[in-house]
C-alpha positions as CSV (number, residue, x, y, z in Angstrom):
1,M,-0.7,77.7,7.4
2,R,2.4,75.8,8.5
3,G,0.4,74.4,11.4
4,R,-2.4,73.1,9.2
5,W,0.1,71.5,6.9
6,N,1.7,69.7,10.0
7,W,-1.8,68.5,11.2
8,L,-2.4,67.1,7.6
9,A,1.0,65.4,7.6
10,Y,0.3,63.8,11.1
11,C,-3.1,62.5,9.8
12,L,-1.6,61.1,6.8
13,T,1.2,59.5,8.7
14,G,-1.2,57.9,11.1
15,A,-3.3,56.6,8.2
16,V,-0.2,55.1,6.5
17,A,0.9,53.4,9.7
18,V,-2.5,51.8,10.3
19,L,-2.9,50.7,6.6
20,G,0.7,49.3,6.6
21,L,0.4,47.4,9.8
22,A,-3.0,45.9,8.6
23,T,-1.4,44.8,5.3
24,S,1.5,43.3,7.0
25,G,-0.9,41.3,9.3
26,V,-2.9,40.0,6.5
27,L,0.1,39.1,4.4
28,A,1.5,37.2,7.4
29,V,-1.8,35.5,8.0
30,V,-2.1,34.4,4.3
31,L,1.4,33.1,4.2
32,K,0.9,31.1,7.4
33,Q,-2.4,29.7,6.2
34,Q,-0.6,28.6,3.0
35,Q,2.2,27.0,4.9
36,D,-0.3,25.2,7.2
37,R,-2.0,23.9,4.2
38,Y,1.2,22.6,2.9
39,V,2.0,20.8,6.2
40,A,-1.5,19.4,6.4
41,H,-1.1,18.2,2.8
42,A,2.2,16.5,3.8
43,L,0.8,15.0,6.9
44,A,-2.1,13.6,4.9
45,R,0.1,12.1,2.3
46,R,2.2,10.5,5.0
47,A,-1.0,9.2,6.6
48,E,-2.2,7.7,3.4
49,L,1.2,6.0,3.0
50,V,0.9,4.6,6.6
51,Q,-2.6,3.4,5.8
52,A,-1.5,1.6,2.6
53,T,1.3,-0.2,4.5
54,V,-0.9,-1.3,7.5
55,S,-3.6,-2.4,5.1
56,A,-1.1,-4.3,3.0
57,E,0.5,-5.9,5.9
58,T,-2.8,-7.1,7.5
59,G,-4.0,-8.3,4.2
60,R,-0.8,-10.4,3.7
61,Y,-1.4,-11.9,7.2
62,V,-5.0,-12.7,6.2
63,D,-3.8,-14.4,3.0
64,V,-1.2,-16.4,4.9
65,L,-3.8,-17.7,7.4
66,Q,-6.2,-18.5,4.6
67,D,-3.7,-20.6,2.8
68,L,-2.8,-22.4,6.0
69,A,-6.4,-23.1,6.5
70,V,-6.8,-24.6,3.1
71,A,-3.7,-26.8,3.6
72,V,-5.1,-28.0,7.0
73,A,-8.5,-28.7,5.4
74,A,-6.9,-30.8,2.6
75,Q,-5.7,-33.3,5.1
76,S,-8.0,-36.3,5.5
77,S,-6.8,-37.1,9.0
78,L,-4.6,-34.2,10.3
79,T,-1.9,-35.3,12.8
80,A,0.3,-33.2,15.0
81,A,3.2,-33.8,12.6
82,D,1.2,-32.6,9.7
83,F,0.3,-29.4,11.6
84,T,3.9,-28.8,12.6
85,H,5.0,-29.2,8.9
86,I,2.1,-27.0,7.5
87,T,2.8,-24.1,9.9
88,S,6.6,-24.2,9.7
89,T,6.6,-21.1,7.5
90,V,5.0,-19.1,10.3
91,T,8.1,-17.4,11.8
92,A,8.6,-14.1,13.6
93,Q,10.9,-12.9,10.8
94,R,8.3,-13.4,8.1
95,L,5.3,-12.3,10.1
96,S,6.2,-9.7,12.8
97,G,4.0,-9.4,15.8
98,V,2.5,-13.0,15.4
99,T,2.5,-14.7,18.8
100,G,1.5,-18.0,17.3
101,V,-1.1,-20.1,15.4
102,S,-3.5,-22.7,16.9
103,L,-5.9,-25.3,15.6
104,V,-9.2,-24.9,17.5
105,V,-11.9,-27.6,17.4
106,P,-15.5,-27.3,18.9
107,S,-16.9,-29.7,21.5
108,E,-20.0,-30.2,23.4
109,G,-19.9,-30.8,27.2
110,D,-20.2,-34.5,27.0
111,G,-17.8,-35.0,24.2
112,V,-14.7,-33.4,25.9
113,A,-13.0,-36.8,26.7
114,A,-13.7,-38.1,23.2
115,V,-12.0,-35.0,21.6
116,Q,-9.0,-35.4,23.9
117,A,-8.6,-39.1,23.2
118,Q,-9.0,-38.4,19.4
119,W,-6.2,-35.8,19.2
120,R,-3.9,-37.7,21.5
121,K,-4.2,-40.5,19.1
122,R,-3.1,-38.1,16.3
123,G,0.0,-37.1,17.9
124,A,-0.9,-34.6,20.6
125,K,0.3,-37.1,23.4
126,D,0.3,-34.8,26.3
127,L,-2.9,-33.0,25.4
128,A,-5.1,-32.3,28.4
129,L,-8.3,-30.2,27.6
130,R,-9.2,-27.8,30.3
131,P,-13.0,-26.8,29.8
132,A,-14.1,-23.4,30.8
133,V,-17.0,-23.3,33.3
134,N,-20.1,-21.1,33.5
135,T,-19.5,-19.4,30.3
136,G,-22.9,-20.5,28.6
137,R,-20.9,-21.0,25.4
138,Q,-19.7,-24.1,23.3
139,H,-16.3,-25.5,24.2
140,R,-13.6,-24.5,21.8
141,F,-10.3,-26.1,22.4
142,A,-6.7,-25.3,21.0
143,V,-5.6,-28.8,20.4
144,L,-2.5,-28.1,18.2
145,T,-0.3,-25.0,18.6
146,R,2.7,-23.3,17.1
147,N,4.1,-20.8,19.5
148,L,6.5,-17.9,18.7
149,V,6.7,-16.1,21.9
150,A,8.0,-16.8,25.4
151,T,4.3,-16.9,26.9
152,P,2.8,-19.7,24.8
153,V,-0.8,-20.8,24.3
154,L,-1.1,-24.0,26.2
155,A,-2.6,-26.8,24.1
156,G,-6.0,-27.7,25.7
157,Q,-7.0,-24.1,26.5
158,D,-10.7,-23.4,26.0
159,L,-11.2,-20.2,24.1
160,A,-14.7,-20.0,25.4
161,E,-12.9,-18.0,28.1
162,A,-12.0,-15.3,25.5
163,P,-15.4,-13.8,24.3
164,E,-13.4,-11.8,21.7
165,S,-11.9,-14.8,20.0
166,Y,-15.2,-16.7,20.3
167,E,-17.2,-13.8,18.5
168,A,-14.6,-13.8,15.7
169,M,-14.9,-17.6,15.2
170,D,-18.6,-17.2,15.1
171,R,-18.3,-14.5,12.4
172,A,-15.8,-16.6,10.4
173,A,-18.2,-19.5,10.5
174,R,-21.1,-17.6,9.2
175,T,-19.3,-15.6,6.5
176,G,-16.9,-18.3,5.5
177,K,-14.1,-15.7,5.5
178,V,-11.2,-14.8,7.7
179,A,-12.5,-12.6,10.6
180,V,-10.5,-10.5,13.2
181,T,-11.3,-10.1,16.8
182,R,-12.0,-7.0,18.8
183,T,-8.8,-5.7,20.5
184,Y,-8.0,-7.2,23.9
185,V,-5.2,-8.5,26.1
186,F,-4.6,-12.2,25.3
187,L,-5.2,-14.7,28.2
188,R,-1.5,-15.8,27.8
189,D,-0.4,-12.1,28.6
190,R,-2.6,-11.4,31.5
191,V,0.1,-13.0,33.7
192,L,2.7,-10.5,32.7
193,P,3.3,-7.1,34.5
194,A,1.1,-4.3,33.4
195,E,3.8,-2.5,31.7
196,Q,4.6,-5.5,29.5
197,Q,1.1,-6.2,28.3
198,Q,-0.1,-5.2,24.9
199,T,-3.3,-4.7,23.3
200,S,-3.7,-7.5,20.8
201,F,-6.0,-9.0,18.3
202,A,-6.4,-12.4,16.4
203,F,-7.5,-13.6,13.0
204,A,-9.7,-16.6,12.8
205,A,-10.1,-18.7,9.6
206,P,-12.8,-21.4,9.3
207,I,-11.8,-24.9,8.4
208,Y,-14.3,-27.0,6.4
209,E,-14.4,-30.6,5.3
210,T,-13.2,-30.9,1.6
211,R,-16.1,-33.1,0.7
212,G,-19.1,-32.4,2.9
213,G,-18.3,-28.8,3.5
214,D,-19.1,-29.1,7.3
215,L,-17.2,-26.8,9.6
216,T,-14.6,-28.7,11.6
217,G,-12.8,-26.0,13.5
218,W,-10.7,-22.8,13.0
219,L,-7.2,-21.7,12.6
220,V,-6.5,-18.8,14.9
221,M,-3.4,-16.6,14.5
222,G,-2.6,-14.2,17.4
223,M,-1.1,-10.7,16.9
224,R,0.4,-8.3,19.4
225,G,-0.6,-4.9,18.1
226,Q,2.5,-2.9,19.3
227,D,5.0,-5.3,17.9
228,F,3.1,-5.4,14.5
229,L,2.8,-1.7,14.1
230,S,6.5,-1.0,15.1
231,R,7.9,-3.5,12.5
232,A,5.5,-2.1,9.8
233,L,6.3,1.5,10.2
234,E,10.0,1.6,11.3
235,S,11.2,2.2,7.7
236,I,8.4,4.7,6.4
237,S,7.8,7.2,9.2
238,Q,11.2,9.0,8.6
239,G,10.6,10.8,12.0
240,L,7.8,13.0,10.4
241,V,4.8,11.2,11.9
242,E,3.6,9.3,15.0
243,V,1.0,6.7,14.6
244,A,-1.9,5.5,16.7
245,L,-4.3,2.8,15.8
246,F,-7.8,2.5,17.4
247,D,-10.5,-0.1,17.4
248,R,-14.0,1.5,17.6
249,S,-15.9,-1.8,17.6
250,T,-15.3,-2.6,21.1
251,P,-18.0,-2.0,23.9
252,Q,-15.6,0.6,25.3
253,G,-16.0,2.5,22.0
254,H,-12.4,3.7,21.5
255,V,-9.6,1.2,22.4
256,P,-6.1,1.8,21.3
257,V,-4.6,-1.1,19.2
258,A,-1.1,0.2,19.2
259,R,1.0,3.5,19.2
260,W,4.3,4.0,17.4
261,P,6.6,5.1,18.7
262,R,5.7,4.5,22.3
263,G,5.7,7.5,24.7
264,Q,4.2,10.9,24.9
265,L,3.0,12.5,21.6
266,E,5.2,15.5,20.5
267,N,2.4,17.5,18.8
268,P,-1.1,15.8,19.4
269,T,-2.9,18.9,17.9
270,M,-1.5,18.4,14.5
271,S,-3.1,15.1,13.2
272,H,-4.8,13.4,10.3
273,T,-7.3,10.5,10.6
274,V,-8.0,7.8,8.1
275,S,-9.8,4.4,8.3
276,V,-8.1,1.1,7.8
277,Q,-10.0,-2.1,6.6
278,V,-8.8,-5.1,8.6
279,A,-10.6,-8.3,7.6
280,Q,-14.4,-7.4,8.3
281,R,-13.5,-4.6,10.7
282,R,-12.6,-1.0,10.1
283,W,-10.0,0.6,12.5
284,E,-9.1,4.2,12.9
285,L,-5.5,5.3,12.2
286,V,-4.4,8.7,13.4
287,A,-1.2,10.2,12.2
288,Y,0.4,12.9,14.3
289,G,2.9,15.3,12.9
290,T,6.2,15.6,14.7
291,E,8.1,18.7,15.6
292,Q,10.4,17.8,12.5
293,L,7.3,18.0,10.3
294,G,6.2,21.2,11.9
295,E,9.6,22.8,11.2
296,R,8.6,22.7,7.5
297,R,6.4,25.8,8.3
298,G,9.5,27.9,8.4
299,Y,9.7,31.4,9.5
300,L,8.4,33.2,6.5
301,P,5.1,34.5,8.0
302,A,7.0,36.1,10.9
303,G,9.5,37.5,8.5
304,A,6.8,38.9,6.3
305,A,5.1,40.4,9.3
306,G,8.5,42.0,10.4
307,A,9.2,43.3,6.9
308,G,5.7,44.7,6.6
309,G,6.2,46.4,9.9
310,L,9.5,47.9,8.9
311,I,8.2,49.0,5.6
312,T,5.3,50.6,7.5
313,L,7.9,52.4,9.6
314,L,9.8,53.7,6.7
315,L,6.6,54.9,5.0
316,T,5.7,56.7,8.2
317,G,8.9,58.5,8.4
318,L,8.7,59.3,4.6
319,V,5.4,61.0,5.2
320,L,6.5,62.9,8.1
321,S,9.5,64.2,6.1
322,L,7.2,65.6,3.5
323,A,6.7,68.6,5.7
324,T,10.3,69.5,5.2
325,S,11.4,67.8,1.9
326,R,9.0,66.6,-0.6
327,Q,11.8,65.4,-2.8
328,R,13.4,63.4,-0.1
329,A,10.0,61.9,0.6
330,L,9.6,60.8,-3.0
331,V,12.9,59.0,-2.9
332,R,12.2,57.2,0.3
333,V,8.7,56.1,-1.0
334,A,10.5,54.7,-4.2
335,A,13.0,52.7,-2.0
336,A,10.1,51.4,0.1
337,T,8.0,50.3,-2.9
338,A,11.2,48.5,-4.2
339,A,11.5,46.7,-0.9
340,L,7.7,45.8,-0.9
341,Q,8.2,44.4,-4.4
342,A,11.1,42.3,-3.5
343,D,9.1,40.9,-0.6
344,I,6.3,40.1,-2.9
345,D,8.7,38.4,-5.3
346,R,10.2,36.2,-2.5
347,R,6.7,35.2,-1.5
348,E,5.9,34.1,-5.3
349,E,9.3,32.2,-5.2
350,T,8.3,30.4,-2.0
351,E,5.0,29.4,-3.5
352,R,6.7,28.2,-6.7
353,Q,9.0,26.0,-4.6
354,L,6.1,24.6,-2.8
355,R,4.4,23.6,-6.0
356,Q,7.8,22.2,-7.3
357,R,8.1,20.1,-4.1
358,D,4.9,18.3,-4.8
359,A,6.0,17.6,-8.4
360,E,9.4,16.3,-7.2
361,L,7.6,13.8,-4.9
362,R,5.6,12.5,-7.8
363,G,8.6,12.1,-10.0
364,F,10.8,10.6,-7.3
365,V,9.9,6.9,-8.0
366,A,10.4,7.3,-11.8
367,M,13.8,9.0,-11.2
368,A,15.0,6.5,-8.7
369,T,14.1,3.6,-10.9
370,H,15.7,5.2,-14.0
371,D,19.0,5.8,-12.1
372,L,19.3,2.2,-11.3
373,R,19.3,0.9,-14.9
374,G,22.9,2.2,-15.6
375,P,24.6,0.1,-12.8
376,L,22.4,-2.8,-13.6
377,A,23.2,-2.8,-17.3
378,S,27.0,-2.6,-16.3
379,A,26.7,-5.6,-14.0
380,T,24.8,-7.6,-16.6
381,A,27.4,-6.8,-19.3
382,H,30.4,-7.7,-17.0
383,T,28.6,-11.0,-16.0
384,E,28.1,-11.9,-19.7
385,L,31.8,-11.1,-20.3
386,L,32.8,-13.3,-17.3
387,T,30.7,-16.1,-18.7
388,D,32.2,-16.0,-22.2
389,Q,35.8,-15.7,-21.0
390,V,36.3,-17.9,-18.0
391,Q,33.3,-20.2,-17.5
392,A,35.2,-23.0,-19.0
393,A,37.6,-22.8,-16.2
394,F,34.8,-23.2,-13.6
395,D,33.4,-26.5,-12.3
396,E,29.7,-27.2,-12.5
397,E,29.0,-25.4,-9.3
398,G,30.7,-22.3,-10.4
399,R,28.9,-22.3,-13.7
400,E,25.6,-22.7,-11.8
401,D,26.6,-19.7,-9.7
402,L,27.0,-17.7,-12.9
403,R,23.6,-18.8,-14.1
404,R,22.0,-17.8,-10.8
405,I,23.7,-14.3,-11.1
406,K,22.3,-13.8,-14.6
407,R,18.9,-14.8,-13.7
408,G,18.9,-12.6,-10.7
409,L,20.1,-9.7,-12.8
410,G,17.4,-10.5,-15.4
411,Q,14.8,-10.4,-12.7
412,M,15.9,-7.1,-11.3
413,S,16.1,-5.6,-14.7
414,E,12.6,-6.6,-15.4
415,L,11.5,-5.2,-12.0
416,I,13.1,-1.9,-12.7
417,E,11.6,-1.6,-16.2
418,D,8.1,-2.4,-14.8
419,L,8.7,0.2,-12.0
420,L,9.7,2.7,-14.6
421,V,6.7,2.1,-16.9
422,Y,4.4,2.1,-13.9
423,A,5.6,5.3,-12.5
424,T,5.3,7.2,-15.8
425,A,2.3,5.4,-17.4
426,D,-0.1,8.0,-15.7
427,A,1.9,11.0,-16.1
428,A,3.7,10.9,-19.5
429,P,2.0,13.0,-22.3
430,L,-0.2,11.1,-24.6
431,R,1.0,11.2,-28.4
432,Q,-2.3,10.3,-29.9
433,S,-2.9,9.2,-33.4
434,E,-4.9,6.6,-35.2
435,V,-3.7,3.1,-34.3
436,D,-4.5,0.0,-36.3
437,L,-4.9,-2.6,-33.6
438,N,-4.7,-5.4,-36.3
439,A,-1.2,-4.4,-37.1
440,L,-0.2,-3.8,-33.6
441,V,-1.4,-7.1,-32.4
442,R,0.4,-8.8,-35.4
443,D,3.6,-7.2,-34.4
444,V,3.2,-8.1,-30.7
445,V,2.3,-11.8,-31.5
446,L,5.4,-12.1,-34.0
447,D,7.7,-10.7,-31.2
448,R,6.3,-12.7,-28.4
449,I,5.6,-16.0,-30.0
450,A,7.7,-16.4,-33.2
451,A,7.8,-20.1,-34.2
452,T,7.5,-21.4,-30.7
453,I,3.6,-21.8,-30.8
454,P,1.6,-23.4,-33.8
455,P,-0.4,-20.9,-35.7
456,T,-3.7,-22.8,-34.8
457,H,-3.1,-21.9,-31.1
458,V,-3.2,-18.1,-31.8
459,R,-6.5,-16.9,-33.2
460,V,-6.9,-13.1,-34.0
461,G,-10.1,-11.7,-35.0
462,T,-11.0,-8.5,-36.9
463,L,-9.7,-5.6,-34.6
464,P,-10.7,-1.8,-34.9
465,T,-8.7,1.3,-35.5
466,V,-8.7,3.5,-32.4
467,V,-7.2,6.8,-31.5
468,G,-4.5,6.6,-28.8
469,D,-0.8,6.4,-27.9
470,A,0.6,3.6,-30.1
471,G,3.5,3.1,-27.5
472,L,1.3,2.7,-24.6
473,L,-1.1,0.5,-26.4
474,R,1.6,-1.7,-27.5
475,Q,2.9,-1.9,-23.9
476,L,-0.7,-2.9,-23.0
477,L,-1.1,-5.7,-25.5
478,D,2.5,-6.9,-25.0
479,N,1.7,-7.5,-21.2
480,L,-1.6,-9.2,-21.8
481,V,-0.2,-11.6,-24.5
482,G,2.9,-12.2,-22.5
483,N,0.7,-13.1,-19.4
484,A,-1.3,-15.6,-21.6
485,I,1.9,-17.4,-22.6
486,K,3.6,-17.1,-19.2
487,Y,0.7,-18.7,-17.2
488,A,-0.1,-21.5,-19.6
489,A,-0.7,-24.8,-17.8
490,A,2.5,-26.9,-17.0
491,G,3.4,-28.9,-20.1
492,A,0.6,-27.4,-22.3
493,V,1.0,-25.3,-25.4
494,P,-0.3,-21.8,-24.9
495,D,-3.8,-21.2,-26.6
496,I,-4.6,-17.5,-27.2
497,E,-7.8,-15.8,-28.8
498,I,-7.9,-12.0,-29.4
499,S,-11.3,-10.6,-30.5
500,A,-13.2,-7.2,-30.5
501,S,-16.8,-6.1,-30.1
502,A,-18.8,-3.0,-29.8
503,D,-19.3,-1.8,-26.4
504,G,-21.8,1.0,-26.8
505,D,-21.4,4.8,-26.9
506,G,-18.9,4.4,-29.7
507,A,-16.4,2.4,-27.6
508,H,-14.6,-0.9,-28.5
509,R,-14.3,-3.9,-26.3
510,I,-11.1,-5.9,-26.8
511,E,-10.7,-9.4,-25.3
512,I,-7.6,-11.6,-24.7
513,A,-8.6,-15.1,-23.8
514,D,-6.4,-18.1,-22.9
515,R,-6.5,-21.7,-21.6
516,G,-3.9,-21.1,-18.8
517,I,-4.1,-21.7,-15.1
518,G,-6.7,-19.0,-14.6
519,I,-7.3,-16.5,-11.8
520,P,-9.5,-17.3,-8.8
521,E,-12.7,-15.3,-8.7
522,A,-11.9,-14.0,-5.3
523,H,-8.9,-12.2,-6.9
524,H,-10.6,-10.6,-9.8
525,A,-11.1,-7.3,-8.0
526,T,-7.5,-6.9,-6.8
527,V,-5.5,-8.5,-9.7
528,F,-4.9,-5.1,-11.3
529,D,-3.4,-3.7,-8.0
530,A,0.4,-3.1,-7.9
531,F,2.5,-6.0,-6.8
532,H,-0.5,-8.3,-6.5
533,R,0.1,-11.9,-7.5
534,A,-2.8,-14.4,-7.7
535,P,-2.5,-17.9,-6.3
536,G,-0.9,-20.1,-8.8
537,S,1.7,-17.8,-10.0
538,E,4.4,-18.9,-7.7
539,G,7.5,-20.1,-9.3
540,R,6.8,-18.1,-12.4
541,A,8.8,-15.1,-13.5
542,G,7.1,-11.8,-12.9
543,T,7.0,-8.5,-10.9
544,G,3.4,-8.1,-10.0
545,L,3.2,-4.9,-12.0
546,G,2.1,-6.0,-15.4
547,L,-1.6,-5.8,-15.0
548,A,-1.3,-2.6,-12.8
549,I,0.5,-1.0,-15.8
550,C,-2.2,-2.2,-18.1
551,R,-4.9,-0.6,-15.8
552,R,-3.0,2.8,-16.0
553,V,-2.7,2.6,-19.8
554,V,-6.5,1.9,-20.2
555,T,-7.4,4.6,-17.7
556,R,-5.2,7.2,-19.5
557,H,-7.2,6.4,-22.7
558,G,-10.6,6.8,-21.0
559,G,-11.4,3.1,-20.9
560,T,-12.0,0.4,-18.3
561,I,-10.5,-3.0,-17.8
562,G,-11.6,-6.1,-16.1
563,V,-11.2,-10.0,-15.9
564,T,-13.5,-13.0,-16.0
565,G,-13.1,-16.7,-16.1
566,N,-12.9,-18.3,-19.7
567,Q,-15.5,-20.9,-20.3
568,G,-13.6,-24.3,-20.5
569,G,-10.7,-23.0,-18.4
570,G,-8.3,-20.2,-18.4
571,T,-8.7,-16.4,-18.2
572,R,-10.5,-13.7,-20.2
573,I,-9.3,-10.2,-19.8
574,W,-11.1,-7.3,-21.4
575,F,-10.7,-3.6,-21.8
576,T,-12.5,-0.9,-23.7
577,L,-11.2,2.0,-25.8
578,P,-13.0,4.9,-27.3
579,S,-13.1,5.0,-31.1
580,R,-12.2,8.8,-31.2
């Protein structure tokens, strides 16, 4: 009988050991998968941040080049001095990675001498055009240049020798928009040692006559990929990712544009790939997680496996001890069960911390902005006190310094308030109630305008009652009315019209129209993006967040927002709100 009992005890012990080890293995695998998903999510978020940074920076360069092209085209007879003045804002500090900007003009074979004589007469006294031979392409000469690097483009160089630039100029001429080249090593850099050469690219903007609209040439801006990427990412990678940019539009199929930082990748197996729109091309951006990011996996899976193995060992000993002491076995089973429950509790706590980390990241911008308000308010109060008490003792220069400080503090306060509203507009709970837009608009108009604008210049139609958050809707209307006042034409009295109409499916369409400086049609699609300011807003107060806040408020209420031109001049911004 005793032998049979021992045999049963050994069988039960073996079954417990197998089951315990299997459970521990499964638990370790599950925890590792969860941590891998967290690291992958963190890498994806970091890659999206890098993608947004690269896209914003290249977009800024495109805008700068387009503005320069417009300024060049506005000159009836451009001279070398005019070109130098127009391109004086192109600096290495403002546009990192830029090698220079050149004015390129076309010429047929029999017209080279005439082109050279024409531009020498316009101030390029030492210009010597050097036509490329046997290219089968039209000559395109760099007649005026602004160089920012030690290996300059020589005036007179024929870009027919660079098929990549030639192709981009053709695309820009066909589309009328800025085009970007395929990546290649610049002609100027091919004389450098191989280790100093960089894969580069260039933007080409077409230049047209202001009257006839005929193509007269191109403005070409060269960019060294490595220098551009290093400057763009040095402040946002935080040692968590390494980045590589690739151009897949080349004949080679997969040409690296740049890699940051240079050198061997730490962990090429942990990566996330996104695409980046650069002018008319799409590049591939690959973000590789560093060892620092990989360390966030931690040792929990191994710890869980070890704990599970230990628990299995304990349970096995308990089962074996049943042959001699059932009571002692029960005590040990209870202890093991408690240890297992503690391990499960630790796992649940770890999962809660992972969820909390994501929430903390979302709230970081809002908290950081909120914490800046106190010191700024203190600085503003002390400046006001200083102005009241001792400004009489200052000379005019000192008083002007005080005024500048106050303006700067006011601009910073406006930026912080807008950042705080922007960060919370899509997350704060909606306190919905019936909102009379007639009364809300009346309050906003009285607060914004008071007695500064004649009543005949502010026309408000019959507005509906909607269901929404009164505070957020007031912020929306205050921003739109404020913009209509702020962007009035110089010297003109603001003229504002607010109206409403049915938009189908029970929705209401609200429109705010003005007679201000207007928004170019090319910017209608991007004017609601954060920090975007349309041409013409230079010199006027603002943070570039007002319309972005408006879009978030409207979206929270289930509506849409857009902008069109106002017949007769100005802007007409519309948004929809559901009636219920």
